[in-house]
Biopython code that builds the backbone (N, CA, C, O; Angstrom):
import numpy as np
from Bio.PDB.StructureBuilder import StructureBuilder

atoms = [
    (1, "UNK", "N", (-11.997, 11.916, -86.990)),
    (1, "UNK", "CA", (-12.017, 11.063, -86.148)),
    (1, "UNK", "C", (-13.281, 11.536, -85.012)),
    (1, "UNK", "O", (-13.621, 12.678, -84.704)),
    (2, "UNK", "N", (-13.801, 10.274, -84.548)),
    (2, "UNK", "CA", (-15.010, 10.457, -83.924)),
    (2, "UNK", "C", (-14.496, 10.631, -82.327)),
    (2, "UNK", "O", (-13.285, 10.440, -82.206)),
    (3, "UNK", "N", (-15.288, 10.996, -80.948)),
    (3, "UNK", "CA", (-14.790, 11.424, -79.783)),
    (3, "UNK", "C", (-14.215, 9.845, -79.379)),
    (3, "UNK", "O", (-13.109, 9.784, -78.843)),
    (4, "UNK", "N", (-15.110, 8.350, -79.685)),
    (4, "UNK", "CA", (-14.433, 7.399, -78.955)),
    (4, "UNK", "C", (-13.024, 7.168, -79.120)),
    (4, "UNK", "O", (-12.216, 7.020, -78.203)),
    (5, "UNK", "N", (-12.706, 7.140, -80.769)),
    (5, "UNK", "CA", (-11.459, 7.086, -81.456)),
    (5, "UNK", "C", (-10.392, 8.161, -80.689)),
    (5, "UNK", "O", (-9.224, 7.924, -80.382)),
    (6, "UNK", "N", (-11.164, 9.432, -80.471)),
    (6, "UNK", "CA", (-9.897, 10.124, -79.952)),
    (6, "UNK", "C", (-9.774, 10.107, -78.292)),
    (6, "UNK", "O", (-9.123, 10.875, -77.583)),
    (7, "UNK", "N", (-10.411, 9.248, -77.994)),
    (7, "UNK", "CA", (-10.644, 8.941, -76.290)),
    (7, "UNK", "C", (-9.117, 7.853, -75.996)),
    (7, "UNK", "O", (-8.296, 7.868, -75.079)),
    (8, "UNK", "N", (-9.278, 6.693, -77.641)),
    (8, "UNK", "CA", (-8.506, 5.623, -77.458)),
    (8, "UNK", "C", (-7.114, 6.066, -77.421)),
    (8, "UNK", "O", (-6.345, 5.548, -76.610)),
    (9, "UNK", "N", (-6.731, 6.947, -78.199)),
    (9, "UNK", "CA", (-5.409, 7.785, -79.078)),
    (9, "UNK", "C", (-5.386, 8.136, -77.674)),
    (9, "UNK", "O", (-4.506, 7.475, -77.121)),
    (10, "UNK", "N", (-5.995, 8.911, -76.863)),
    (10, "UNK", "CA", (-5.254, 9.656, -75.445)),
    (10, "UNK", "C", (-4.503, 8.849, -74.489)),
    (10, "UNK", "O", (-3.422, 8.917, -73.904)),
    (11, "UNK", "N", (-5.649, 7.941, -74.570)),
    (11, "UNK", "CA", (-5.353, 6.533, -73.576)),
    (11, "UNK", "C", (-4.106, 5.851, -74.304)),
    (11, "UNK", "O", (-3.205, 5.546, -73.522)),
    (12, "UNK", "N", (-3.924, 5.613, -75.370)),
    (12, "UNK", "CA", (-2.676, 5.148, -75.689)),
    (12, "UNK", "C", (-1.445, 6.173, -75.583)),
    (12, "UNK", "O", (-0.315, 5.733, -75.371)),
    (13, "UNK", "N", (-1.680, 7.521, -75.730)),
    (13, "UNK", "CA", (-0.425, 8.530, -75.537)),
    (13, "UNK", "C", (-0.309, 8.618, -73.836)),
    (13, "UNK", "O", (0.711, 8.688, -73.150)),
    (14, "UNK", "N", (-1.352, 8.595, -73.530)),
    (14, "UNK", "CA", (-1.163, 8.512, -71.945)),
    (14, "UNK", "C", (-0.351, 7.324, -71.214)),
    (14, "UNK", "O", (0.584, 7.582, -70.456)),
    (15, "UNK", "N", (-0.757, 6.037, -71.483)),
    (15, "UNK", "CA", (-0.037, 4.565, -71.315)),
    (15, "UNK", "C", (1.340, 4.727, -71.774)),
    (15, "UNK", "O", (2.205, 4.498, -70.929)),
    (16, "UNK", "N", (1.751, 5.107, -73.043)),
    (16, "UNK", "CA", (3.186, 5.174, -73.327)),
    (16, "UNK", "C", (4.245, 6.357, -72.826)),
    (16, "UNK", "O", (5.454, 6.563, -72.717)),
    (17, "UNK", "N", (3.210, 6.867, -72.643)),
    (17, "UNK", "CA", (4.034, 7.865, -71.150)),
    (17, "UNK", "C", (4.027, 7.475, -70.177)),
    (17, "UNK", "O", (4.906, 8.107, -69.591)),
    (18, "UNK", "N", (3.445, 6.550, -69.280)),
    (18, "UNK", "CA", (3.591, 6.280, -68.262)),
    (18, "UNK", "C", (4.413, 5.096, -68.145)),
    (18, "UNK", "O", (4.942, 4.935, -67.045)),
    (19, "UNK", "N", (4.685, 4.036, -69.247)),
    (19, "UNK", "CA", (5.436, 2.838, -69.273)),
    (19, "UNK", "C", (6.415, 3.459, -70.324)),
    (19, "UNK", "O", (6.642, 2.689, -71.257)),
    (20, "UNK", "N", (7.045, 4.663, -70.393)),
    (20, "UNK", "CA", (8.091, 4.895, -71.016)),
    (20, "UNK", "C", (9.265, 4.332, -70.611)),
    (20, "UNK", "O", (9.871, 4.211, -71.675)),
    (21, "UNK", "N", (10.036, 3.873, -69.668)),
    (21, "UNK", "CA", (11.272, 3.483, -69.081)),
    (21, "UNK", "C", (10.854, 1.893, -69.468)),
    (21, "UNK", "O", (11.622, 1.166, -70.099)),
    (22, "UNK", "N", (9.940, 1.595, -69.146)),
    (22, "UNK", "CA", (9.815, -0.226, -69.623)),
    (22, "UNK", "C", (9.474, -0.212, -70.946)),
    (22, "UNK", "O", (9.341, -1.362, -71.363)),
    (23, "UNK", "N", (9.253, 0.737, -71.883)),
    (23, "UNK", "CA", (9.020, 0.172, -73.544)),
    (23, "UNK", "C", (10.470, 1.013, -73.945)),
    (23, "UNK", "O", (10.504, 1.061, -75.174)),
    (24, "UNK", "N", (11.255, 1.454, -73.566)),
    (24, "UNK", "CA", (12.206, 1.860, -74.024)),
    (24, "UNK", "C", (12.903, 0.858, -74.736)),
    (24, "UNK", "O", (13.132, -0.171, -74.099)),
    (25, "UNK", "N", (13.302, 0.914, -75.928)),
    (25, "UNK", "CA", (13.637, -0.126, -77.046)),
    (25, "UNK", "C", (13.199, -1.447, -77.042)),
    (25, "UNK", "O", (13.725, -2.329, -77.721)),
    (26, "UNK", "N", (12.125, -1.630, -76.197)),
    (26, "UNK", "CA", (11.382, -2.902, -76.759)),
    (26, "UNK", "C", (10.556, -2.872, -78.116)),
    (26, "UNK", "O", (10.454, -1.828, -78.761)),
    (27, "UNK", "N", (10.102, -3.798, -78.429)),
    (27, "UNK", "CA", (9.351, -4.199, -79.732)),
    (27, "UNK", "C", (8.202, -5.023, -79.113)),
    (27, "UNK", "O", (8.366, -6.120, -78.578)),
    (28, "UNK", "N", (6.488, -4.090, -79.299)),
    (28, "UNK", "CA", (5.826, -4.485, -78.630)),
    (28, "UNK", "C", (4.577, -4.243, -79.228)),
    (28, "UNK", "O", (4.518, -3.143, -79.778)),
    (29, "UNK", "N", (3.445, -5.008, -79.299)),
    (29, "UNK", "CA", (1.977, -4.651, -80.150)),
    (29, "UNK", "C", (0.935, -4.174, -79.065)),
    (29, "UNK", "O", (0.690, -4.662, -77.962)),
    (30, "UNK", "N", (0.436, -3.166, -79.649)),
    (30, "UNK", "CA", (-1.008, -3.041, -78.951)),
    (30, "UNK", "C", (-2.113, -3.303, -79.214)),
    (30, "UNK", "O", (-2.315, -3.118, -80.414)),
    (31, "UNK", "N", (-2.930, -3.639, -78.710)),
    (31, "UNK", "CA", (-4.418, -4.084, -79.132)),
    (31, "UNK", "C", (-5.429, -2.923, -79.102)),
    (31, "UNK", "O", (-5.400, -2.067, -78.217)),
    (32, "UNK", "N", (-6.272, -2.928, -80.046)),
    (32, "UNK", "CA", (-7.565, -1.836, -79.867)),
    (32, "UNK", "C", (-8.794, -2.457, -80.365)),
    (32, "UNK", "O", (-8.894, -3.384, -81.169)),
    (33, "UNK", "N", (-9.758, -1.772, -79.736)),
    (33, "UNK", "CA", (-11.024, -2.667, -80.256)),
    (33, "UNK", "C", (-11.615, -1.419, -81.646)),
    (33, "UNK", "O", (-12.693, -1.559, -82.223)),
    (34, "UNK", "N", (-10.731, -0.398, -81.909)),
    (34, "UNK", "CA", (-11.094, 0.739, -82.642)),
    (34, "UNK", "C", (-10.024, 0.694, -83.749)),
    (34, "UNK", "O", (-8.876, 1.041, -83.470)),
    (35, "UNK", "N", (-10.396, 0.212, -85.204)),
    (35, "UNK", "CA", (-10.052, 0.074, -86.028)),
    (35, "UNK", "C", (-9.229, 1.364, -86.519)),
    (35, "UNK", "O", (-8.100, 1.358, -87.010)),
    (36, "UNK", "N", (-9.997, 2.393, -86.290)),
    (36, "UNK", "CA", (-9.602, 3.690, -87.021)),
    (36, "UNK", "C", (-8.249, 4.571, -86.215)),
    (36, "UNK", "O", (-7.657, 5.540, -86.688)),
    (37, "UNK", "N", (-7.966, 3.851, -84.767)),
    (37, "UNK", "CA", (-7.042, 4.278, -84.430)),
    (37, "UNK", "C", (-5.708, 4.362, -84.973)),
    (37, "UNK", "O", (-4.938, 5.310, -84.817)),
    (38, "UNK", "N", (-5.452, 3.116, -85.737)),
    (38, "UNK", "CA", (-4.830, 2.892, -86.360)),
    (38, "UNK", "C", (-4.286, 3.694, -87.751)),
    (38, "UNK", "O", (-3.154, 3.749, -88.231)),
    (39, "UNK", "N", (-5.479, 4.250, -88.166)),
    (39, "UNK", "CA", (-5.453, 4.930, -89.493)),
    (39, "UNK", "C", (-5.429, 6.345, -89.125)),
    (39, "UNK", "O", (-4.994, 7.167, -89.932)),
    (40, "UNK", "N", (-5.878, 6.717, -87.923)),
    (40, "UNK", "CA", (-5.982, 8.050, -87.533)),
    (40, "UNK", "C", (-4.421, 8.376, -87.089)),
    (40, "UNK", "O", (-3.859, 9.444, -87.333)),
    (41, "UNK", "N", (-3.839, 7.280, -86.407)),
    (41, "UNK", "CA", (-2.466, 8.413, -86.270)),
    (41, "UNK", "C", (-1.677, 8.276, -87.142)),
    (41, "UNK", "O", (-0.552, 8.593, -86.756)),
    (42, "UNK", "N", (-1.731, 7.756, -88.766)),
    (42, "UNK", "CA", (-1.135, 8.192, -89.721)),
    (42, "UNK", "C", (-1.660, 9.210, -90.678)),
    (42, "UNK", "O", (-1.177, 9.538, -91.761)),
    (43, "UNK", "N", (-2.510, 9.557, -90.212)),
    (43, "UNK", "CA", (-3.611, 10.670, -91.119)),
    (43, "UNK", "C", (-2.476, 11.991, -91.395)),
    (43, "UNK", "O", (-1.445, 12.307, -90.801)),
    (44, "UNK", "N", (-3.196, 12.585, -92.587)),
    (44, "UNK", "CA", (-2.614, 14.046, -91.966)),
    (44, "UNK", "C", (-3.569, 14.883, -91.795)),
    (44, "UNK", "O", (-4.613, 14.765, -92.436)),
    (45, "UNK", "N", (-3.353, 16.004, -90.787)),
    (45, "UNK", "CA", (-4.590, 16.528, -89.794)),
    (45, "UNK", "C", (-4.349, 17.911, -89.614)),
    (45, "UNK", "O", (-3.322, 18.391, -90.095)),
    (46, "UNK", "N", (-5.095, 18.573, -89.031)),
    (46, "UNK", "CA", (-4.911, 19.982, -88.808)),
    (46, "UNK", "C", (-5.380, 20.298, -87.097)),
    (46, "UNK", "O", (-5.162, 21.263, -86.364)),
    (47, "UNK", "N", (-6.075, 19.068, -86.895)),
    (47, "UNK", "CA", (-6.211, 19.002, -85.194)),
    (47, "UNK", "C", (-5.042, 18.834, -84.606)),
    (47, "UNK", "O", (-4.222, 17.953, -84.864)),
    (48, "UNK", "N", (-4.932, 19.939, -83.569)),
    (48, "UNK", "CA", (-3.973, 20.350, -83.220)),
    (48, "UNK", "C", (-3.855, 18.981, -81.821)),
    (48, "UNK", "O", (-2.852, 18.768, -81.139)),
    (49, "UNK", "N", (-5.136, 18.273, -81.728)),
    (49, "UNK", "CA", (-4.647, 17.563, -80.441)),
    (49, "UNK", "C", (-4.046, 16.319, -81.123)),
    (49, "UNK", "O", (-2.939, 15.931, -80.750)),
    (50, "UNK", "N", (-4.546, 15.829, -81.859)),
    (50, "UNK", "CA", (-3.876, 14.860, -82.821)),
    (50, "UNK", "C", (-2.638, 15.060, -83.248)),
    (50, "UNK", "O", (-1.662, 14.456, -82.803)),
    (51, "UNK", "N", (-2.606, 15.964, -84.183)),
    (51, "UNK", "CA", (-1.239, 16.502, -84.281)),
    (51, "UNK", "C", (0.319, 16.224, -83.034)),
    (51, "UNK", "O", (1.420, 15.676, -83.096)),
    (52, "UNK", "N", (-0.499, 16.996, -82.000)),
    (52, "UNK", "CA", (0.412, 16.358, -80.998)),
    (52, "UNK", "C", (0.420, 15.021, -80.000)),
    (52, "UNK", "O", (1.240, 14.675, -79.149)),
    (53, "UNK", "N", (-0.660, 14.492, -80.389)),
    (53, "UNK", "CA", (-0.527, 12.905, -80.049)),
    (53, "UNK", "C", (0.585, 11.963, -80.835)),
    (53, "UNK", "O", (1.272, 11.056, -80.366)),
    (54, "UNK", "N", (0.535, 12.490, -82.218)),
    (54, "UNK", "CA", (1.321, 12.215, -83.144)),
    (54, "UNK", "C", (2.639, 11.857, -83.096)),
    (54, "UNK", "O", (3.400, 10.903, -83.253)),
    (55, "UNK", "N", (2.572, 13.532, -82.686)),
    (55, "UNK", "CA", (4.573, 13.699, -81.905)),
    (55, "UNK", "C", (4.764, 13.116, -80.691)),
    (55, "UNK", "O", (5.853, 12.977, -80.133)),
    (56, "UNK", "N", (4.047, 12.887, -80.418)),
    (56, "UNK", "CA", (4.455, 11.913, -78.695)),
    (56, "UNK", "C", (4.573, 10.680, -79.055)),
    (56, "UNK", "O", (5.438, 10.034, -78.465)),
    (57, "UNK", "N", (3.816, 10.036, -80.037)),
    (57, "UNK", "CA", (4.113, 8.596, -79.910)),
    (57, "UNK", "C", (5.353, 8.900, -81.082)),
    (57, "UNK", "O", (5.222, 7.755, -81.516)),
    (58, "UNK", "N", (6.067, 9.272, -81.657)),
    (58, "UNK", "CA", (6.992, 8.922, -82.805)),
    (58, "UNK", "C", (7.918, 8.514, -82.305)),
    (58, "UNK", "O", (8.537, 7.890, -83.166)),
    (59, "UNK", "N", (8.422, 8.483, -81.383)),
    (59, "UNK", "CA", (9.699, 7.674, -80.931)),
    (59, "UNK", "C", (9.525, 6.268, -80.284)),
    (59, "UNK", "O", (10.243, 5.579, -79.560)),
    (60, "UNK", "N", (8.074, 6.088, -80.925)),
    (60, "UNK", "CA", (7.848, 4.400, -80.393)),
    (60, "UNK", "C", (7.451, 3.898, -82.067)),
    (60, "UNK", "O", (7.972, 2.807, -82.296)),
    (61, "UNK", "N", (6.782, 4.359, -83.075)),
    (61, "UNK", "CA", (6.826, 3.860, -84.295)),
    (61, "UNK", "C", (7.495, 2.871, -84.886)),
    (61, "UNK", "O", (6.939, 1.979, -85.526)),
    (62, "UNK", "N", (8.676, 2.960, -84.718)),
    (62, "UNK", "CA", (9.649, 1.791, -85.329)),
    (62, "UNK", "C", (9.279, 0.535, -84.193)),
    (62, "UNK", "O", (8.644, -0.383, -84.711)),
    (63, "UNK", "N", (9.539, 0.386, -82.931)),
    (63, "UNK", "CA", (8.727, -0.837, -81.820)),
    (63, "UNK", "C", (7.580, -1.053, -81.894)),
    (63, "UNK", "O", (7.293, -2.243, -81.766)),
    (64, "UNK", "N", (6.353, -0.035, -82.135)),
    (64, "UNK", "CA", (5.049, -0.466, -81.850)),
    (64, "UNK", "C", (3.931, -0.687, -83.150)),
    (64, "UNK", "O", (3.724, 0.026, -84.132)),
    (65, "UNK", "N", (3.451, -1.680, -82.822)),
    (65, "UNK", "CA", (2.627, -2.381, -84.171)),
    (65, "UNK", "C", (1.408, -2.198, -83.232)),
    (65, "UNK", "O", (1.355, -2.496, -82.039)),
    (66, "UNK", "N", (0.291, -1.565, -84.124)),
    (66, "UNK", "CA", (-1.322, -1.533, -83.757)),
    (66, "UNK", "C", (-1.871, -2.282, -84.244)),
    (66, "UNK", "O", (-1.826, -2.344, -85.472)),
    (67, "UNK", "N", (-2.820, -3.404, -83.325)),
    (67, "UNK", "CA", (-3.563, -4.223, -83.743)),
    (67, "UNK", "C", (-4.896, -4.285, -83.457)),
    (67, "UNK", "O", (-5.387, -4.114, -82.341)),
    (68, "UNK", "N", (-5.607, -4.584, -84.691)),
    (68, "UNK", "CA", (-7.124, -4.373, -84.493)),
    (68, "UNK", "C", (-7.831, -6.023, -83.798)),
    (68, "UNK", "O", (-7.794, -7.149, -84.296)),
    (69, "UNK", "N", (-8.267, -5.674, -82.850)),
    (69, "UNK", "CA", (-9.064, -6.680, -82.462)),
    (69, "UNK", "C", (-10.067, -6.864, -81.953)),
    (69, "UNK", "O", (-9.953, -6.797, -80.729)),
    (70, "UNK", "N", (-11.469, -7.163, -82.429)),
    (70, "UNK", "CA", (-12.766, -7.310, -82.291)),
    (70, "UNK", "C", (-12.958, -6.806, -81.174)),
    (70, "UNK", "O", (-11.848, -6.732, -80.648)),
    (71, "UNK", "N", (-13.928, -6.307, -80.315)),
    (71, "UNK", "CA", (-14.618, -5.668, -78.833)),
    (71, "UNK", "C", (-15.085, -6.976, -78.388)),
    (71, "UNK", "O", (-14.779, -7.263, -77.231)),
    (72, "UNK", "N", (-15.832, -7.927, -79.123)),
    (72, "UNK", "CA", (-16.271, -9.136, -78.301)),
    (72, "UNK", "C", (-14.981, -9.991, -77.803)),
    (72, "UNK", "O", (-14.985, -10.553, -76.708)),
    (73, "UNK", "N", (-13.788, -10.048, -78.766)),
    (73, "UNK", "CA", (-12.722, -11.285, -78.432)),
    (73, "UNK", "C", (-11.750, -10.456, -77.513)),
    (73, "UNK", "O", (-10.866, -11.049, -76.894)),
    (74, "UNK", "N", (-11.906, -9.069, -77.413)),
    (74, "UNK", "CA", (-11.148, -8.366, -76.251)),
    (74, "UNK", "C", (-11.517, -8.521, -75.151)),
    (74, "UNK", "O", (-11.902, -7.519, -74.547)),
    (75, "UNK", "N", (-11.535, -9.603, -74.592)),
    (75, "UNK", "CA", (-11.743, -10.086, -73.396)),
    (75, "UNK", "C", (-11.103, -9.271, -71.945)),
    (75, "UNK", "O", (-11.695, -8.876, -70.940)),
    (76, "UNK", "N", (-9.875, -9.228, -72.266)),
    (76, "UNK", "CA", (-8.814, -8.954, -71.305)),
    (76, "UNK", "C", (-9.555, -7.439, -71.127)),
    (76, "UNK", "O", (-10.253, -7.122, -70.164)),
    (77, "UNK", "N", (-9.282, -6.711, -72.117)),
    (77, "UNK", "CA", (-9.448, -5.032, -71.512)),
    (77, "UNK", "C", (-10.716, -4.809, -70.813)),
    (77, "UNK", "O", (-10.953, -4.214, -69.762)),
    (78, "UNK", "N", (-11.839, -5.718, -72.034)),
    (78, "UNK", "CA", (-13.820, -5.824, -71.535)),
    (78, "UNK", "C", (-13.680, -5.979, -70.072)),
    (78, "UNK", "O", (-14.138, -5.201, -69.234)),
    (79, "UNK", "N", (-13.207, -6.731, -69.912)),
    (79, "UNK", "CA", (-13.139, -7.333, -68.225)),
    (79, "UNK", "C", (-12.953, -6.382, -67.087)),
    (79, "UNK", "O", (-13.613, -6.151, -66.073)),
    (80, "UNK", "N", (-11.964, -5.958, -67.527)),
    (80, "UNK", "CA", (-11.650, -4.586, -66.337)),
    (80, "UNK", "C", (-12.989, -3.549, -66.516)),
    (80, "UNK", "O", (-13.436, -3.015, -65.501)),
    (81, "UNK", "N", (-13.582, -3.296, -67.769)),
    (81, "UNK", "CA", (-14.415, -2.300, -67.916)),
    (81, "UNK", "C", (-15.886, -2.544, -67.093)),
    (81, "UNK", "O", (-16.606, -1.816, -66.409)),
    (82, "UNK", "N", (-15.932, -3.723, -67.457)),
    (82, "UNK", "CA", (-17.400, -4.557, -67.085)),
    (82, "UNK", "C", (-17.046, -5.524, -65.907)),
    (82, "UNK", "O", (-17.498, -6.664, -66.012)),
    (83, "UNK", "N", (-16.515, -5.312, -65.118)),
    (83, "UNK", "CA", (-15.959, -5.917, -63.894)),
    (83, "UNK", "C", (-17.627, -6.028, -62.738)),
    (83, "UNK", "O", (-18.316, -5.111, -62.291)),
    (84, "UNK", "N", (-17.722, -7.024, -62.640)),
    (84, "UNK", "CA", (-18.979, -7.199, -61.609)),
    (84, "UNK", "C", (-19.108, -6.516, -60.325)),
    (84, "UNK", "O", (-18.147, -6.719, -59.583)),
    (85, "UNK", "N", (-20.207, -5.615, -59.760)),
    (85, "UNK", "CA", (-20.161, -4.802, -59.287)),
    (85, "UNK", "C", (-21.142, -5.316, -58.057)),
    (85, "UNK", "O", (-21.729, -4.613, -57.234)),
    (86, "UNK", "N", (-21.139, -6.548, -58.165)),
    (86, "UNK", "CA", (-22.393, -7.098, -57.153)),
    (86, "UNK", "C", (-22.095, -6.693, -55.497)),
    (86, "UNK", "O", (-22.774, -6.125, -54.642)),
    (87, "UNK", "N", (-21.038, -7.151, -55.510)),
    (87, "UNK", "CA", (-20.633, -7.372, -53.690)),
    (87, "UNK", "C", (-20.013, -6.120, -53.427)),
    (87, "UNK", "O", (-19.077, -6.235, -52.636)),
    (88, "UNK", "N", (-20.260, -4.754, -53.898)),
    (88, "UNK", "CA", (-19.412, -3.174, -53.458)),
    (88, "UNK", "C", (-20.658, -2.802, -52.498)),
    (88, "UNK", "O", (-21.834, -2.705, -52.847)),
    (89, "UNK", "N", (-20.089, -2.605, -51.132)),
    (89, "UNK", "CA", (-20.949, -1.875, -51.047)),
    (89, "UNK", "C", (-20.858, 0.027, -50.784)),
    (89, "UNK", "O", (-19.756, 0.576, -50.784)),
    (90, "UNK", "N", (-21.901, 0.674, -50.619)),
    (90, "UNK", "CA", (-21.421, 2.160, -50.937)),
    (90, "UNK", "C", (-21.112, 2.623, -49.719)),
    (90, "UNK", "O", (-21.824, 2.323, -48.760)),
    (91, "UNK", "N", (-20.146, 3.319, -49.596)),
    (91, "UNK", "CA", (-19.614, 4.377, -48.528)),
    (91, "UNK", "C", (-19.749, 5.564, -48.325)),
    (91, "UNK", "O", (-19.314, 6.462, -49.046)),
    (92, "UNK", "N", (-20.374, 5.689, -47.313)),
    (92, "UNK", "CA", (-20.938, 7.462, -47.212)),
    (92, "UNK", "C", (-19.230, 8.332, -47.415)),
    (92, "UNK", "O", (-18.225, 7.645, -47.231)),
    (93, "UNK", "N", (-19.121, 9.428, -47.690)),
    (93, "UNK", "CA", (-18.063, 10.194, -47.540)),
    (93, "UNK", "C", (-17.823, 10.304, -45.825)),
    (93, "UNK", "O", (-16.743, 10.083, -45.277)),
    (94, "UNK", "N", (-18.896, 10.637, -45.232)),
    (94, "UNK", "CA", (-18.725, 10.844, -43.596)),
    (94, "UNK", "C", (-18.259, 9.240, -42.915)),
    (94, "UNK", "O", (-17.900, 9.103, -41.746)),
    (95, "UNK", "N", (-18.312, 8.634, -43.453)),
    (95, "UNK", "CA", (-18.022, 7.500, -42.897)),
    (95, "UNK", "C", (-16.437, 6.925, -43.176)),
    (95, "UNK", "O", (-15.954, 5.903, -42.687)),
    (96, "UNK", "N", (-15.988, 7.571, -43.804)),
    (96, "UNK", "CA", (-14.513, 7.718, -44.327)),
    (96, "UNK", "C", (-13.634, 8.062, -43.349)),
    (96, "UNK", "O", (-14.064, 9.042, -42.740)),
    (97, "UNK", "N", (-12.288, 7.568, -42.818)),
    (97, "UNK", "CA", (-11.051, 8.029, -41.760)),
    (97, "UNK", "C", (-10.828, 9.503, -42.047)),
    (97, "UNK", "O", (-9.657, 9.698, -42.374)),
    (98, "UNK", "N", (-11.707, 10.809, -42.030)),
    (98, "UNK", "CA", (-11.254, 11.944, -42.742)),
    (98, "UNK", "C", (-10.469, 12.940, -41.803)),
    (98, "UNK", "O", (-11.321, 13.241, -40.967)),
    (99, "UNK", "N", (-9.671, 13.405, -41.583)),
    (99, "UNK", "CA", (-9.352, 14.513, -40.408)),
    (99, "UNK", "C", (-10.527, 15.509, -40.322)),
    (99, "UNK", "O", (-11.086, 15.927, -41.335)),
    (100, "UNK", "N", (-10.962, 15.958, -38.778)),
    (100, "UNK", "CA", (-11.763, 16.892, -38.887)),
    (100, "UNK", "C", (-11.062, 18.506, -39.301)),
    (100, "UNK", "O", (-10.018, 18.854, -38.750)),
    (101, "UNK", "N", (-11.673, 19.301, -40.188)),
    (101, "UNK", "CA", (-10.790, 20.054, -40.432)),
    (101, "UNK", "C", (-11.670, 21.439, -40.109)),
    (101, "UNK", "O", (-11.937, 22.322, -40.923)),
    (102, "UNK", "N", (-11.993, 21.393, -38.898)),
    (102, "UNK", "CA", (-13.233, 22.480, -38.171)),
    (102, "UNK", "C", (-11.823, 23.450, -37.730)),
    (102, "UNK", "O", (-10.653, 23.069, -37.695)),
    (103, "UNK", "N", (-12.406, 24.904, -37.394)),
    (103, "UNK", "CA", (-11.481, 25.608, -36.808)),
    (103, "UNK", "C", (-10.458, 25.435, -35.791)),
    (103, "UNK", "O", (-9.333, 25.919, -35.909)),
    (104, "UNK", "N", (-10.846, 24.735, -34.775)),
    (104, "UNK", "CA", (-9.779, 24.184, -33.463)),
    (104, "UNK", "C", (-9.099, 23.119, -33.731)),
    (104, "UNK", "O", (-8.519, 22.503, -32.837)),
    (105, "UNK", "N", (-9.064, 22.673, -35.252)),
    (105, "UNK", "CA", (-8.207, 21.400, -35.572)),
    (105, "UNK", "C", (-6.593, 21.661, -35.452)),
    (105, "UNK", "O", (-6.196, 22.808, -35.657)),
    (106, "UNK", "N", (-5.860, 20.861, -35.198)),
    (106, "UNK", "CA", (-4.445, 21.050, -34.773)),
    (106, "UNK", "C", (-3.701, 21.327, -36.260)),
    (106, "UNK", "O", (-2.756, 22.096, -36.438)),
    (107, "UNK", "N", (-4.521, 20.312, -37.516)),
    (107, "UNK", "CA", (-4.026, 20.230, -38.430)),
    (107, "UNK", "C", (-4.217, 21.385, -39.075)),
    (107, "UNK", "O", (-3.273, 21.764, -39.769)),
    (108, "UNK", "N", (-5.253, 22.101, -39.035)),
    (108, "UNK", "CA", (-5.298, 23.522, -39.717)),
    (108, "UNK", "C", (-4.904, 24.661, -39.537)),
    (108, "UNK", "O", (-4.785, 25.579, -40.348)),
    (109, "UNK", "N", (-4.547, 24.597, -37.714)),
    (109, "UNK", "CA", (-3.938, 25.739, -37.219)),
    (109, "UNK", "C", (-1.880, 25.547, -37.883)),
    (109, "UNK", "O", (-1.154, 26.528, -38.049)),
    (110, "UNK", "N", (-1.553, 24.473, -38.056)),
    (110, "UNK", "CA", (-0.334, 24.289, -38.765)),
    (110, "UNK", "C", (-0.256, 24.612, -40.049)),
    (110, "UNK", "O", (0.880, 24.945, -40.388)),
    (111, "UNK", "N", (-1.047, 24.630, -40.870)),
    (111, "UNK", "CA", (-1.379, 24.996, -42.350)),
    (111, "UNK", "C", (-1.351, 26.394, -42.025)),
    (111, "UNK", "O", (-0.242, 26.891, -42.221)),
    (112, "UNK", "N", (-2.262, 27.219, -41.569)),
    (112, "UNK", "CA", (-2.187, 28.328, -41.370)),
    (112, "UNK", "C", (-1.127, 29.137, -41.055)),
    (112, "UNK", "O", (-0.941, 30.127, -41.761)),
    (113, "UNK", "N", (-0.258, 28.868, -39.961)),
    (113, "UNK", "CA", (1.233, 29.315, -39.465)),
    (113, "UNK", "C", (2.020, 28.611, -40.217)),
    (113, "UNK", "O", (3.179, 29.006, -40.086)),
    (114, "UNK", "N", (1.905, 27.616, -41.057)),
    (114, "UNK", "CA", (3.110, 26.980, -41.916)),
    (114, "UNK", "C", (4.267, 26.155, -41.129)),
    (114, "UNK", "O", (5.356, 25.724, -41.508)),
    (115, "UNK", "N", (3.716, 26.116, -40.104)),
    (115, "UNK", "CA", (4.883, 25.159, -38.701)),
    (115, "UNK", "C", (4.030, 23.243, -38.613)),
    (115, "UNK", "O", (2.864, 22.853, -38.687)),
    (116, "UNK", "N", (4.860, 22.805, -38.498)),
    (116, "UNK", "CA", (3.818, 21.895, -37.825)),
    (116, "UNK", "C", (3.612, 21.689, -36.509)),
    (116, "UNK", "O", (4.195, 22.257, -35.585)),
    (117, "UNK", "N", (2.664, 20.760, -36.432)),
    (117, "UNK", "CA", (2.041, 20.608, -35.236)),
    (117, "UNK", "C", (2.293, 18.731, -34.904)),
    (117, "UNK", "O", (2.648, 17.888, -35.727)),
    (118, "UNK", "N", (1.965, 18.528, -33.435)),
    (118, "UNK", "CA", (2.059, 17.306, -33.268)),
    (118, "UNK", "C", (0.690, 16.996, -32.682)),
    (118, "UNK", "O", (0.397, 15.840, -32.376)),
]
sb = StructureBuilder()
sb.init_structure("model")
sb.init_model(0)
sb.init_chain("A")
sb.init_seg("    ")
for serial, (resi, resn, name, xyz) in enumerate(atoms, 1):
    if name == "N":
        sb.init_residue(resn, " ", resi, " ")
    sb.init_atom(name, np.array(xyz, "f"), 0.0, 1.0, " ", f" {name:<3s}", serial, name[0])
structure = sb.get_structure()
């Protein structure tokens, strides 16, 4: 299994964990632009990462169908990845509203003593 397929597999496991309560007892389809993803989740392997991921998605096997969809026609996912960023301005970290963490700051004093400061 190549690195891109492993990354897609990990993304699937992450999404299933995050959506666990919504997907409970639901029948659903997963669309991917990696044809190897479906076969890699069914193959016998000694790779510990893949074995763990196979175990993690085991409870969804009966309700989940993995469908291959060519990347060019997978526009809903590609749109998020290739969102045009022409109007985004660069913001320097120093311009953000961050608390002053110098030695005289009351936040830091409260952290050091374990007491709340006002």
